[in-house]
DRENRO-948272 format. One line per field, with one value per atom (N, C-alpha, C): z, y, x; residue number from 1. Coordinates in pm, 1 decimal. Last residue first. Layout:
DRENRO-948272
Z = (Z  ...)
Y = (Y  ...)
X = (X  ...)
i = (NUM  ...)
This chain:
DRENRO-948272
Z = (-1019.2  -1108.9  -1036.9  -981.8  -929.8  -1028.0  -1047.8  -1127.6  -1084.9  -876.9  -1019.8  -1104.4  -608.3  -662.0  -810.7  -496.1  -543.8  -599.8  -410.8  -515.3  -578.2  -202.3  -322.5  -439.1  -18.3  -68.2  -199.2  29.9  -26.1  -88.4  142.5  21.5  -48.5  371.5  268.0  136.7  504.6  468.0  357.8  545.9  462.5  417.7  720.3  590.9  496.0  939.2  866.6  729.0  1015.7  974.7  894.5  1095.5  976.3  924.8  1185.6  1217.4  1087.7  1088.7  1089.7  1127.7  1148.5  1165.2  1169.0  1101.8  1227.9  1254.2  760.9  862.8  989.9  569.9  672.2  778.5  404.0  444.7  560.8  162.9  295.9  317.8  -154.3  -81.7  53.8  -369.3  -246.3  -189.2  -713.3  -603.6  -486.1  -917.4  -818.3  -697.5  -1235.0  -1135.4  -1041.3  -1445.8  -1379.3  -1279.4  -1592.9  -1450.3  -1378.5  -1863.5  -1831.7  -1684.4  -1849.7  -1902.9  -1860.1  -1742.7  -1672.5  -1718.9  -1940.2  -1805.6  -1726.3  -2153.9  -2166.2  -2026.9  -2046.7  -2075.4  -2087.8  -2036.4  -1914.0  -1934.3  -2305.5  -2209.6  -2080.3  -2429.3  -2459.7  -2354.1  -2209.3  -2304.8  -2318.9  -2014.0  -2145.9  -2248.2  -1667.6  -1776.4  -1911.4  -1465.7  -1448.9  -1556.9  -1538.5  -1397.8  -1374.4  -1761.4  -1740.4  -1595.0  -1971.6  -1829.9  -1804.7  -2219.0  -2199.6  -2054.7  -2318.6  -2289.7  -2264.8  -2341.6  -2464.5  -2438.4  -2120.5  -2193.1  -2318.7  -1792.5  -1936.5  -2002.1  -1539.5  -1597.4  -1747.0  -1346.8  -1461.9  -1529.1  -1140.8  -1112.8  -1224.5  -1210.3  -1182.0  -1139.9  -1255.1  -1166.9  -1130.3  -1443.0  -1302.6  -1207.8  -1705.9  -1640.3  -1491.0  -2024.5  -1881.2  -1826.0  -2293.6  -2220.5  -2069.0  -2489.9  -2390.8  -2306.1  -2637.0  -2694.7  -2597.3  -2464.2  -2602.0  -2670.7  -2130.8  -2231.8  -2372.7  -1932.2  -1981.7  -2087.7  -1885.9  -1777.0  -1830.6  -2134.0  -2030.0  -1914.2  -2287.2  -2303.7  -2194.0  -2256.6  -2183.7  -2181.9  -2408.8  -2279.7  -2194.2  -2647.0  -2578.3  -2434.4  -2729.5  -2704.7  -2622.9  -2762.8  -2666.3  -2630.2  -2966.7  -2837.3  -2728.8  -3169.4  -3119.5  -2982.3  -3199.9  -3162.9  -3106.1  -3288.2  -3155.4  -3107.9  -3545.0  -3448.6  -3305.7  -3682.0  -3651.8  -3553.1  -3723.6  -3802.5  -3768.5  -3593.0  -3541.6  -3619.4  -3500.0  -3613.5  -3563.1  -3299.5  -3321.0  -3442.1  -3254.8  -3338.4  -3377.4  -3081.5  -3217.3  -3311.5  -2845.3  -2843.4  -2983.6  -2909.4  -2878.7  -2881.3  -2940.9  -3056.5  -3026.4  -2702.1  -2736.6  -2848.5  -2731.6  -2626.1  -2655.5  -2936.8  -2959.3  -2856.3  -2816.1  -2930.1  -2955.5  -2628.4  -2583.6  -2694.5  -2795.1  -2712.0  -2666.0  -2897.1  -2988.0  -2910.3  -2660.5  -2734.9  -2830.2  -2603.1  -2510.9  -2578.6  -2810.5  -2803.8  -2711.5  -2737.2  -2865.4  -2864.2  -2488.0  -2494.8  -2625.8  -2478.3  -2506.6  -2505.7  -2201.2  -2335.7  -2352.2  -1965.0  -2034.2  -2179.6  -1783.3  -1913.7  -1980.8  -1566.9  -1551.4  -1682.6  -1674.7  -1563.0  -1543.1  -1869.0  -1904.7  -1796.5  -1738.3  -1860.4  -1900.8  -1450.3  -1496.5  -1620.6  -1423.4  -1447.9  -1489.5  -1166.6  -1306.4  -1323.9  -957.7  -981.9  -1131.3  -704.3  -841.9  -860.0  -463.6  -498.5  -647.7  -193.4  -338.1  -384.1  126.0  35.8  -110.3  339.2  229.9  129.2  523.1  464.6  344.1  478.9  517.4  451.0  382.8  473.5  521.4  32.6  169.6  253.7  -228.2  -201.0  -61.2  -121.4  -242.5  -211.5  130.0  65.3  -61.2  276.8  273.3  203.8  271.6  389.6  391.0  18.0  136.0  256.2  -134.5  -155.4  -35.4  -36.1  -19.6  -35.5  -119.8  22.6  48.9  -395.1  -330.0  -181.2  -431.0  -472.0  -400.2  -344.4  -268.8  -303.9  -544.3  -407.3  -319.9  -839.4  -762.5  -616.5  -975.6  -931.1  -864.9  -974.6  -975.7  -915.2  -976.2  -910.9  -904.1  -1126.1  -1140.9  -1086.1  -1310.0  -1189.5  -1217.2  -1421.4  -1468.5  -1349.4  -1340.9  -1377.5  -1430.1  -1245.8  -1391.5  -1435.1  -981.8  -1040.6  -1187.8  -884.0  -838.6  -896.3  -1024.6  -1023.0  -990.8  -841.8  -935.4  -913.6  -834.0  -747.8  -830.4  -1013.4  -940.6  -848.8  -976.3  -1049.7  -963.4  -840.9  -858.6  -936.1  -806.6  -838.8  -847.7  -724.2  -861.4  -902.5  -479.9  -551.5  -693.1  -336.5  -425.3  -508.5  -335.8  -285.6  -385.8  -382.7  -412.2  -355.5  -313.4  -424.2  -458.5  -99.1  -217.1  -336.8  74.6  60.3  -61.3  91.1  -1.6  -23.2  292.9  153.3  58.9  552.0  533.3  388.1  561.6  666.1  635.6  348.7  351.4  452.4  431.2  308.7  311.9  655.8  671.3  550.4  530.1  637.9  654.6  349.3  300.6  405.3  521.0  428.0  377.0  652.7  728.7  638.9  426.0  516.2  594.4  316.0  236.3  324.5  522.2  477.2  401.5  536.8  654.6  613.9  281.0  322.0  441.9  302.9  202.2  238.3  499.7  526.1  427.6  355.8  486.0  517.7  116.7  111.5  243.6  37.4  147.5  151.8  -156.0  -185.3  -79.5  -45.0  -165.4  -199.4  164.2  193.6  73.6  29.1  108.4  139.7  -80.5  -168.6  -95.7  146.3  58.4  -32.7  420.4  315.0  230.4  763.2  623.2  530.0  1017.2  983.4  833.6  1022.7  1042.8  1003.7  993.6  890.4  901.8  1230.0  1103.6  992.3  1406.6  1419.2  1289.1  1318.8  1313.5  1317.6  1358.7  1226.3  1224.1  1620.4  1564.1  1428.9  1663.7  1711.7  1653.6  1577.7  1495.1  1534.2  1795.4  1662.4  1571.4  1993.5  2007.6  1872.7  1899.6  1905.7  1920.0  1933.7  1798.4  1796.9  2211.1  2134.2  1992.0  2269.2  2312.0  2237.1  2169.3  2105.4  2143.4  2351.6  2211.1  2135.8  2584.4  2576.6  2432.0  2520.4  2548.6  2535.5  2500.0  2382.4  2402.0  2766.4  2662.6  2535.8  2891.3  2922.6  2816.0  2773.3  2753.6  2780.2  2865.0  2721.5  2691.9  3161.4  3096.4  2948.9  3461.7  3315.5  3268.5  3719.9  3688.6  3537.1  3774.7  3716.1  3681.1  3868.2  3957.8  3905.9  3705.2  3748.3  3838.0  3640.3  3683.1  3732.2  3598.2  3484.6  3516.1  3825.8  3767.8  3650.8  3884.5  3940.4  3884.2  3561.6  3699.7  3753.4  3306.5  3375.0  3519.7  3176.3  3224.5  3298.7  3133.5  3014.9  3052.2  3315.0  3313.6  3183.4  3362.3  3245.3  3230.9  3610.4  3569.0  3456.0  3617.4  3729.8  3691.3  3386.6  3398.0  3513.8  3454.6  3343.1  3351.9  3658.4  3688.9  3580.7  3509.8  3625.0  3657.5  3319.6  3274.8  3388.7  3489.2  3406.7  3363.7  3590.9  3682.7  3606.3  3354.5  3432.5  3526.1  3282.4  3193.1  3267.0  3494.1  3476.1  3387.4  3444.5  3567.1  3553.9  3199.0  3206.6  3329.6  3280.6  3181.1  3183.9  3448.3  3504.7  3408.5  3258.9  3367.8  3426.9  3098.6  3039.7  3147.5  3277.0  3213.9  3152.9  3352.5  3448.9  3383.3  3115.4  3167.5  3256.5  3224.3  3141.5  3202.1  3274.0  3320.7  3228.2  3164.4  3118.7  3162.5  3195.9  3296.5  3258.7  2929.1  2996.4  3093.3  2893.7  2915.1  2994.4  2641.5  2776.9  2780.7  2464.0  2458.1  2600.9  2477.6  2461.7  2453.0  2520.4  2398.8  2372.8  2751.1  2669.5  2540.9  3080.1  2952.6  2882.8  3344.4  3259.7  3125.2  3471.3  3504.7  3423.9  3387.2  3493.6  3541.2  3347.2  3298.4  3417.0  3300.3  3386.6  3321.6  3083.5  3106.5  3189.7  3038.1  3101.6  3128.2  2759.2  2856.9  2909.5  2695.0  2685.2  2797.3  2535.0  2661.6  2646.5  2312.2  2307.6  2435.6  2382.3  2271.5  2271.6  2589.0  2617.7  2509.4  2453.8  2553.2  2585.1  2296.8  2231.7  2328.2  2483.6  2401.4  2340.7)
Y = (552.0  493.8  388.7  602.7  585.6  515.9  627.3  701.8  684.3  485.1  453.2  522.7  490.4  540.3  512.2  424.0  313.5  359.5  663.6  589.8  482.5  720.7  804.2  730.6  516.2  526.4  604.7  579.8  449.2  454.1  831.7  816.7  685.5  763.5  845.5  833.1  619.4  553.2  631.4  818.0  703.0  627.0  979.8  1033.6  920.1  806.3  849.7  904.3  788.6  667.6  704.3  1044.3  993.6  868.6  1219.0  1132.7  1083.2  1555.9  1414.2  1334.4  1775.3  1783.3  1643.6  1699.4  1766.0  1781.7  1732.8  1689.2  1769.1  1842.5  1763.4  1710.4  2157.2  2046.4  1974.0  2252.5  2256.1  2137.7  2389.7  2270.0  2269.8  2648.6  2611.0  2483.9  2748.6  2694.4  2651.1  2968.6  2910.1  2861.7  3128.1  3043.7  2987.7  3419.9  3319.6  3238.0  3601.4  3627.0  3529.7  3509.8  3653.1  3676.8  3233.1  3290.5  3436.6  3220.6  3156.8  3216.3  3353.6  3410.5  3352.2  3174.1  3312.6  3374.0  2956.1  2944.7  3083.4  3066.0  3020.9  3013.3  3118.1  3228.3  3190.2  2863.0  2965.8  3075.1  2578.4  2678.4  2791.5  2402.0  2388.5  2489.7  2446.6  2448.6  2452.5  2398.0  2509.7  2515.1  2156.5  2191.4  2301.0  1897.0  2040.6  2075.3  1643.9  1673.9  1820.4  1558.1  1600.6  1635.8  1694.9  1585.6  1642.8  1889.5  1818.6  1697.2  2003.4  2081.8  2010.8  1898.3  1870.1  1947.9  2141.2  2037.8  2018.5  2170.8  2228.9  2121.5  2123.4  2111.8  2170.1  2116.6  2249.2  2242.6  1855.9  1922.1  2063.1  1787.9  1757.2  1824.4  1937.7  1926.3  1908.7  1877.3  1902.7  1886.0  1864.5  1738.7  1755.8  2054.0  2072.7  1949.1  2013.9  1966.9  1982.3  2123.4  2172.2  2131.4  2201.0  2111.4  2161.9  2375.9  2284.1  2187.0  2522.1  2450.0  2341.3  2603.0  2574.3  2496.6  2673.5  2540.6  2505.1  2941.3  2835.3  2701.2  3128.4  3167.5  3053.3  3025.3  3129.0  3151.6  2846.9  2798.2  2898.8  3022.5  2912.8  2865.3  3187.0  3245.0  3137.5  2997.5  3064.7  3127.3  2937.3  2831.8  2893.5  3178.2  3130.0  3020.0  3190.9  3285.2  3238.5  2856.4  2978.5  3067.8  2613.9  2724.1  2857.6  2416.7  2454.0  2568.1  2384.5  2435.8  2488.7  2088.0  2233.0  2268.2  1834.7  1864.0  2009.9  1819.5  1771.5  1799.4  1930.9  1792.3  1733.9  2196.0  2103.1  1957.2  2381.8  2299.0  2191.5  2519.6  2436.7  2338.6  2659.1  2557.9  2464.1  2834.5  2735.8  2623.1  2996.7  2912.8  2801.7  3116.5  3038.3  2945.5  3255.0  3145.5  3055.4  3449.2  3350.9  3230.1  3589.1  3525.6  3419.1  3685.6  3588.8  3516.3  3868.3  3753.3  3644.3  4052.0  3982.5  3857.9  4147.8  4070.5  3992.3  4093.7  4176.9  4089.5  3987.3  3969.4  4061.4  4111.2  4036.8  4014.8  4247.6  4308.6  4242.0  4127.9  4185.1  4242.8  4043.3  4136.9  4204.8  3860.1  3980.4  4084.9  3662.6  3722.7  3850.2  3581.0  3643.9  3725.8  3269.9  3413.9  3459.5  3041.3  3068.1  3219.3  2895.5  3013.6  3025.4  2645.9  2693.8  2810.7  2401.7  2543.1  2566.3  2194.5  2200.1  2340.5  2263.5  2254.2  2252.8  2274.3  2183.4  2167.9  2447.7  2483.1  2397.1  2515.1  2418.4  2454.0  2671.9  2736.3  2640.4  2581.2  2595.9  2665.9  2494.9  2639.5  2668.3  2199.4  2273.7  2423.2  1960.2  2050.3  2115.1  1772.1  1909.2  2008.4  1532.0  1568.8  1717.0  1514.0  1520.3  1575.7  1497.4  1607.0  1623.9  1258.8  1384.5  1504.0  1077.3  1091.9  1224.4  1100.2  1140.0  1163.5  994.4  1132.4  1185.0  732.8  817.9  965.3  640.9  651.7  736.9  842.8  729.0  750.5  1070.3  980.7  853.8  1416.5  1276.0  1187.0  1664.6  1650.2  1504.4  1633.3  1755.4  1737.1  1365.3  1412.9  1537.1  1223.9  1348.2  1415.7  1010.2  984.8  1106.5  1038.4  1045.3  1014.5  1061.3  930.3  923.5  1310.6  1215.8  1076.3  1619.4  1488.3  1385.2  1916.3  1806.4  1682.6  2204.1  2099.1  1971.7  2372.8  2423.2  2321.3  2215.4  2321.9  2380.6  1888.8  2004.6  2109.8  1525.3  1659.9  1764.1  1267.5  1300.7  1442.3  1141.8  1205.6  1246.6  1049.9  954.8  1015.7  1369.7  1233.1  1136.4  1635.2  1563.5  1422.9  1792.5  1699.3  1618.3  1945.7  2009.3  1914.1  1763.7  1894.9  1970.0  1545.5  1538.3  1674.0  1576.8  1605.4  1618.0  1510.8  1620.8  1664.6  1299.5  1402.1  1525.6  1139.2  1196.4  1309.4  1065.5  1143.8  1212.3  908.4  1033.5  1124.2  695.7  773.3  908.8  603.3  654.1  741.5  516.7  626.9  687.4  298.8  418.1  538.6  132.6  167.2  294.3  113.3  170.9  212.9  -13.5  120.9  188.0  -263.0  -176.5  -32.3  -359.7  -337.7  -244.2  -378.7  -291.4  -259.3  -572.3  -436.3  -337.1  -789.5  -747.2  -603.1  -817.6  -787.9  -735.8  -683.9  -756.7  -723.3  -514.2  -657.6  -742.6  -264.8  -293.5  -442.3  -288.9  -267.9  -306.3  -308.5  -422.2  -411.0  -51.3  -168.4  -292.2  107.4  115.4  -7.0  -99.0  1.8  5.3  -148.7  -190.5  -72.5  -52.2  -105.8  -132.8  19.6  123.8  76.6  -233.6  -129.9  -25.7  -362.0  -417.9  -313.8  -191.6  -210.5  -262.3  -216.6  -89.8  -106.3  -453.7  -429.5  -309.4  -453.5  -581.9  -564.7  -200.9  -232.5  -362.8  -207.1  -140.3  -182.9  -337.7  -399.7  -340.6  -152.6  -289.3  -360.5  66.2  74.3  -64.2  -25.2  1.7  2.8  -36.0  -158.7  -143.3  232.7  138.3  6.7  329.0  370.4  277.4  212.5  172.5  211.1  345.4  199.7  151.7  610.7  572.4  421.6  592.6  626.8  584.6  534.9  438.3  463.9  767.6  640.5  535.7  945.3  965.1  834.9  856.9  846.1  863.4  657.9  788.3  769.1  485.7  488.4  632.5  412.5  432.6  431.3  415.5  292.0  300.0  680.3  568.6  438.3  847.9  836.8  715.1  1089.7  955.3  957.0  1325.6  1260.4  1116.0  1447.8  1349.5  1272.3  1525.6  1525.7  1411.4  1569.0  1523.5  1527.4  1740.2  1710.0  1667.2  1562.7  1685.3  1648.2  1315.9  1391.4  1522.6  1013.1  1158.0  1223.4  735.5  782.6  932.7  720.9  613.9  658.9  951.0  922.7  816.9  931.2  1042.1  1021.0  710.0  699.7  809.4  813.6  704.1  694.2  1006.5  1046.1  939.7  851.1  951.3  993.6  699.9  631.9  730.0  903.3  825.4  755.5  988.6  1081.8  1007.0  757.8  810.3  907.1  739.7  632.8  680.4  964.6  957.0  851.9  884.6  1005.7  1002.6  664.1  647.7  766.7  786.4  692.9  668.9  937.0  1003.8  912.7  739.8  835.1  904.4  606.3  530.6  624.2  802.4  758.9  687.3  1068.1  932.2  886.9  1411.3  1308.3  1171.5  1576.0  1527.0  1418.6  1829.8  1691.6  1639.2  2082.1  2009.4  1861.6  2316.0  2205.4  2136.7  2650.0  2540.7  2431.5  2821.9  2770.4  2656.6  3113.9  2976.4  2930.5  3377.4  3283.2  3137.6  3489.4  3519.7  3417.2  3251.1  3354.9  3371.3  3126.1  3153.8  3268.8  2895.4  2984.1  3002.3  2706.7  2844.6  2944.7  2456.1  2503.1  2643.7  2269.2  2347.3  2398.8  1955.4  2064.8  2139.8  1872.5  1865.0  1985.2  1685.4  1803.2  1780.7  1572.3  1539.8  1669.3  1537.6  1625.6  1595.4  1275.8  1337.8  1418.0  1140.7  1285.6  1356.2  879.3  938.9  1090.7  833.9  829.2  897.8  850.1  952.2  956.3  622.3  753.0  863.1  423.6  439.6  578.2)
X = (1454.5  1555.4  1639.4  1101.2  1235.8  1329.2  838.0  934.5  1078.4  681.5  672.9  776.3  715.4  588.2  572.4  956.4  872.3  737.8  1061.0  1132.4  1044.6  885.1  884.3  951.3  963.1  825.6  819.1  1231.1  1196.0  1057.3  1198.7  1280.1  1247.0  1054.3  990.7  1066.3  1254.8  1129.4  1057.4  1443.7  1478.8  1354.3  1297.2  1340.5  1376.0  1273.0  1152.9  1188.3  1543.4  1470.3  1346.5  1596.3  1664.2  1595.0  1293.7  1407.5  1470.5  1227.8  1191.6  1315.3  1377.1  1231.9  1171.2  1635.9  1607.5  1459.5  1579.2  1674.7  1650.8  1422.2  1355.5  1451.4  1379.9  1467.3  1399.2  1127.7  1190.8  1284.2  1176.0  1133.1  1201.0  1081.4  1152.0  1089.8  1135.8  1056.3  1142.5  1190.7  1281.2  1203.6  1190.6  1123.9  1229.4  1132.8  1215.3  1134.1  989.0  1004.6  1098.0  1015.3  1018.5  1054.5  985.4  1109.5  1123.8  725.0  836.4  969.6  578.3  584.6  701.0  606.8  655.3  674.1  471.4  614.2  676.8  212.8  279.1  430.1  164.1  161.9  233.7  176.1  275.5  279.0  133.6  84.3  185.2  212.5  274.8  225.1  308.5  211.3  280.0  489.4  396.2  289.0  610.7  599.8  495.7  534.0  553.4  525.2  619.5  599.5  634.1  686.1  547.6  516.6  1008.9  915.4  776.7  1197.3  1161.8  1073.0  1293.7  1194.3  1145.9  1377.7  1380.0  1265.9  1474.2  1386.8  1408.8  1760.0  1690.0  1603.6  1931.0  1787.9  1703.6  2191.8  2135.6  1989.1  2236.6  2331.3  2284.3  2045.0  2019.2  2117.2  1911.3  2041.0  2022.9  1742.4  1748.7  1888.9  1718.0  1703.4  1711.8  1745.8  1639.9  1615.9  1965.4  1839.8  1722.2  2155.5  2148.2  2018.4  2036.8  2091.4  2068.0  1965.4  1862.5  1912.5  2205.6  2136.9  2044.3  2294.4  2393.9  2331.7  2072.1  2131.1  2230.2  1994.0  1923.0  1996.0  2138.6  2082.6  2028.0  2237.8  2314.5  2267.2  2043.7  2179.4  2259.7  1824.1  1818.6  1958.7  1913.4  1878.5  1879.1  1936.4  2057.3  2031.2  1665.2  1760.1  1887.5  1560.1  1523.2  1618.1  1650.1  1706.2  1678.2  1695.7  1620.9  1696.0  1800.8  1857.0  1793.0  1670.1  1802.1  1867.3  1353.2  1429.3  1563.5  1292.8  1296.5  1382.4  1100.4  1216.6  1220.9  891.3  868.0  985.0  970.5  922.0  911.7  1031.7  1138.8  1093.5  831.6  865.3  969.7  826.4  710.9  746.3  1066.9  1055.0  938.1  993.2  1098.6  1090.0  804.0  763.9  866.8  976.0  859.7  812.8  1154.0  1203.2  1088.3  981.8  1043.1  1094.9  926.6  818.3  870.9  1179.2  1119.9  1003.8  1208.2  1298.4  1241.8  1008.8  1001.1  1089.3  1100.3  976.1  963.4  1460.2  1343.5  1218.6  1666.5  1611.6  1491.8  1728.4  1834.4  1795.1  1565.0  1597.8  1719.0  1461.8  1596.5  1651.5  1223.0  1220.6  1355.2  1316.8  1242.7  1247.3  1462.8  1516.5  1443.4  1558.2  1433.9  1469.5  1735.8  1732.4  1592.7  1717.4  1683.1  1670.9  1954.0  1870.7  1844.3  2006.4  2020.2  1924.7  2095.8  2077.7  2094.8  2024.1  2047.6  2009.6  2179.3  2065.1  2107.5  2348.5  2382.8  2269.1  2232.2  2363.0  2400.5  1886.2  1988.0  2121.6  1689.5  1784.1  1892.7  1655.2  1606.7  1713.4  1678.3  1681.5  1624.6  1542.5  1577.9  1566.9  1665.2  1571.7  1625.7  1806.7  1858.4  1765.9  1650.8  1729.8  1764.7  1540.8  1454.8  1530.3  1775.7  1680.7  1589.9  1884.2  1957.4  1864.6  1686.4  1718.7  1789.2  1709.2  1583.8  1607.3  1963.5  1935.7  1811.9  1922.9  2015.3  1995.7  1749.5  1700.1  1791.8  1752.0  1799.6  1761.7  1679.6  1573.6  1621.4  1767.3  1806.4  1699.7  1655.8  1786.1  1831.1  1423.6  1502.6  1643.7  1281.0  1347.8  1431.0  1034.7  1098.8  1165.1  885.5  1024.9  1097.8  629.7  649.6  791.9  578.5  551.4  590.4  596.1  698.1  679.2  570.5  506.6  614.8  665.0  690.5  604.7  477.9  531.1  544.0  362.9  478.4  542.6  61.4  129.6  241.0  140.0  52.5  129.7  162.4  209.0  100.1  125.9  85.5  122.2  175.4  286.1  253.8  -38.1  27.4  137.5  -172.4  -185.8  -124.2  71.7  -50.9  -51.3  282.1  303.2  179.3  170.0  229.4  232.6  53.7  -10.0  43.8  222.6  109.1  43.0  414.1  450.7  331.9  320.2  414.4  434.9  139.6  132.2  216.4  210.3  75.7  64.3  471.3  449.8  313.4  419.1  493.8  474.2  279.4  218.4  286.7  472.9  344.4  277.1  676.2  699.5  570.6  560.3  599.1  618.2  518.0  407.7  439.5  773.5  664.8  547.8  918.8  956.0  842.2  787.2  794.6  823.0  841.2  702.5  696.3  1120.3  1060.3  916.2  1150.4  1197.1  1137.1  1032.2  981.2  1021.2  1184.8  1040.1  984.2  1485.3  1421.9  1273.1  1572.4  1579.6  1510.2  1548.8  1470.2  1470.2  1736.5  1593.6  1508.2  1977.7  1931.2  1782.6  1988.7  1991.0  1938.1  1999.5  1883.0  1875.1  2119.9  2137.3  2010.3  2022.3  2027.5  2052.2  1988.1  2119.4  2135.4  1721.7  1822.4  1962.3  1599.5  1583.2  1693.9  1662.5  1712.9  1705.6  1522.9  1667.3  1728.3  1252.2  1323.8  1475.5  1119.5  1177.2  1271.6  1043.6  1083.5  1152.3  949.5  1084.0  1135.8  686.0  786.7  928.2  569.4  561.8  669.7  624.4  674.8  677.2  482.8  628.6  691.8  221.5  271.3  422.8  214.6  195.1  247.8  247.7  351.4  339.8  7.2  132.8  247.5  -167.6  -175.1  -47.5  -88.7  -78.5  -80.0  -150.3  -11.4  7.4  -429.4  -349.4  -204.5  -490.1  -526.1  -445.2  -403.4  -337.7  -366.5  -584.9  -440.8  -365.7  -827.9  -801.8  -653.2  -805.9  -811.6  -777.9  -885.3  -878.5  -878.4  -956.6  -814.4  -790.3  -1218.5  -1168.1  -1019.4  -1240.7  -1268.8  -1209.4  -961.8  -1100.3  -1115.6  -705.7  -742.3  -887.3  -563.6  -630.6  -670.3  -483.1  -390.8  -453.0  -817.3  -680.6  -596.9  -974.6  -975.8  -832.8  -1158.2  -1032.0  -1052.0  -1448.2  -1382.8  -1255.6  -1541.9  -1503.4  -1436.6  -1485.7  -1510.4  -1461.8  -1603.0  -1526.1  -1546.5  -1731.9  -1641.9  -1547.8  -1880.1  -1790.1  -1687.3  -2024.8  -1929.7  -1832.3  -2182.0  -2086.8  -1980.8  -2340.6  -2247.6  -2140.3  -2482.4  -2402.0  -2297.3  -2615.9  -2518.4  -2426.7  -2783.1  -2682.5  -2573.9  -2943.1  -2859.5  -2747.2  -3067.2  -2986.0  -2890.7  -3204.2  -3101.1  -3009.4  -3383.8  -3285.5  -3170.1  -3539.9  -3460.6  -3350.4  -3654.7  -3573.6  -3483.6  -3801.1  -3694.2  -3598.9  -3983.2  -3886.3  -3768.7  -4126.0  -4055.5  -3949.4  -4234.3  -4141.4  -4059.7  -4400.7  -4292.1  -4187.4  -4589.9  -4489.2  -4372.1  -4647.8  -4672.2  -4557.0  -4682.0  -4618.9  -4644.9  -5001.4  -4871.1  -4816.0  -5162.3  -5148.2  -5012.1  -5330.7  -5254.2  -5251.2  -5298.5  -5365.4  -5272.2  -5301.6  -5207.9  -5277.8  -5485.8  -5470.5  -5370.0  -5496.9  -5447.5  -5418.9  -5554.5  -5664.8  -5623.1  -5301.8  -5378.4  -5488.2  -5237.7  -5172.4  -5252.1  -5267.5  -5333.3  -5261.9  -5274.4  -5193.8  -5263.1  -5416.9  -5447.6  -5368.0  -5381.5  -5291.4  -5324.3  -5689.1  -5575.0  -5494.6  -5852.7  -5807.9  -5692.4  -6104.9  -5960.4  -5918.2  -6389.9  -6333.4  -6184.3  -6550.8  -6447.7  -6387.1  -6889.9  -6774.3  -6676.3  -7053.7  -7017.6  -6887.5  -7116.3  -7138.6  -7096.0  -7066.6  -6993.2  -7003.4  -7250.6  -7107.3  -7024.4  -7491.5  -7461.2  -7311.8  -7474.7  -7480.8  -7445.3  -7481.2  -7361.4  -7357.7)
i = (282  282  282  281  281  281  280  280  280  279  279  279  278  278  278  277  277  277  276  276  276  275  275  275  274  274  274  273  273  273  272  272  272  271  271  271  270  270  270  269  269  269  268  268  268  267  267  267  266  266  266  265  265  265  264  264  264  263  263  263  262  262  262  261  261  261  260  260  260  259  259  259  258  258  258  257  257  257  256  256  256  255  255  255  254  254  254  253  253  253  252  252  252  251  251  251  250  250  250  249  249  249  248  248  248  247  247  247  246  246  246  245  245  245  244  244  244  243  243  243  242  242  242  241  241  241  240  240  240  239  239  239  238  238  238  237  237  237  236  236  236  235  235  235  234  234  234  233  233  233  232  232  232  231  231  231  230  230  230  229  229  229  228  228  228  227  227  227  226  226  226  225  225  225  224  224  224  223  223  223  222  222  222  221  221  221  220  220  220  219  219  219  218  218  218  217  217  217  216  216  216  215  215  215  214  214  214  213  213  213  212  212  212  211  211  211  210  210  210  209  209  209  208  208  208  207  207  207  206  206  206  205  205  205  204  204  204  203  203  203  202  202  202  201  201  201  200  200  200  199  199  199  198  198  198  197  197  197  196  196  196  195  195  195  194  194  194  193  193  193  192  192  192  191  191  191  190  190  190  189  189  189  188  188  188  187  187  187  186  186  186  185  185  185  184  184  184  183  183  183  182  182  182  181  181  181  180  180  180  179  179  179  178  178  178  177  177  177  176  176  176  175  175  175  174  174  174  173  173  173  172  172  172  171  171  171  170  170  170  169  169  169  168  168  168  167  167  167  166  166  166  165  165  165  164  164  164  163  163  163  162  162  162  161  161  161  160  160  160  159  159  159  158  158  158  157  157  157  156  156  156  155  155  155  154  154  154  153  153  153  152  152  152  151  151  151  150  150  150  149  149  149  148  148  148  147  147  147  146  146  146  145  145  145  144  144  144  143  143  143  142  142  142  141  141  141  140  140  140  139  139  139  138  138  138  137  137  137  136  136  136  135  135  135  134  134  134  133  133  133  132  132  132  131  131  131  130  130  130  129  129  129  128  128  128  127  127  127  126  126  126  125  125  125  124  124  124  123  123  123  122  122  122  121  121  121  120  120  120  119  119  119  118  118  118  117  117  117  116  116  116  115  115  115  114  114  114  113  113  113  112  112  112  111  111  111  110  110  110  109  109  109  108  108  108  107  107  107  106  106  106  105  105  105  104  104  104  103  103  103  102  102  102  101  101  101  100  100  100  99  99  99  98  98  98  97  97  97  96  96  96  95  95  95  94  94  94  93  93  93  92  92  92  91  91  91  90  90  90  89  89  89  88  88  88  87  87  87  86  86  86  85  85  85  84  84  84  83  83  83  82  82  82  81  81  81  80  80  80  79  79  79  78  78  78  77  77  77  76  76  76  75  75  75  74  74  74  73  73  73  72  72  72  71  71  71  70  70  70  69  69  69  68  68  68  67  67  67  66  66  66  65  65  65  64  64  64  63  63  63  62  62  62  61  61  61  60  60  60  59  59  59  58  58  58  57  57  57  56  56  56  55  55  55  54  54  54  53  53  53  52  52  52  51  51  51  50  50  50  49  49  49  48  48  48  47  47  47  46  46  46  45  45  45  44  44  44  43  43  43  42  42  42  41  41  41  40  40  40  39  39  39  38  38  38  37  37  37  36  36  36  35  35  35  34  34  34  33  33  33  32  32  32  31  31  31  30  30  30  29  29  29  28  28  28  27  27  27  26  26  26  25  25  25  24  24  24  23  23  23  22  22  22  21  21  21  20  20  20  19  19  19  18  18  18  17  17  17  16  16  16  15  15  15  14  14  14  13  13  13  12  12  12  11  11  11  10  10  10  9  9  9  8  8  8  7  7  7  6  6  6  5  5  5  4  4  4  3  3  3  2  2  2  1  1  1)
């Protein structure tokens, strides 16, 4: 036993040597080699059955392709949609909101379209971003009825559509309509509107002369001009004095694209329904 333990095992090498390091001739075990060959054969057969590279007419041995599979699934979806689509297209908004099935159909389609086209600006769920209105707060610039929302979606705001909603806020400082001192007073006045502004101040007169025509005498807003309310807690760009000063000085005029011709009328109606039901619809 002792001799066996101390016996030195000779291992053949391949004859290759680098810096004193020899390469031993230790072949891989047969089970590993066979497994490797089996994997290669399996991969070859799989690629023939389900090729990942282009083939003539995109067809393989099994007559299967990912494009055909996608087309089949889309056709199945269209069949499901078709059961409701005709009724949806014929129904008015009032009928859609009263019909649980059509309403569910509209909300599902509207949410998908909204997430793909609108959420990048208005945020997931319509929560809004700086410069992009919160669609859940009920602070509508151009009206919160479902027909108003549909019109806004269809034609956009200050877009290239001939029927777009249009309005312009003056840049009171940049265009030298008011002095920086007057703009500072106006900014303070706008901040005070929520808590009852001083109607005897110079700033009140400035507001009435320059802002009330669009924003209302009490800052309640004017939807015919897309002018936001200034006497609530919902702010489009920010509620601090510097931001308000900057808005008055430089003016603001955000652009919303029109969706007519880019989305189907059915999709626009679905989005209108979805937005209306986010919580702020009238």
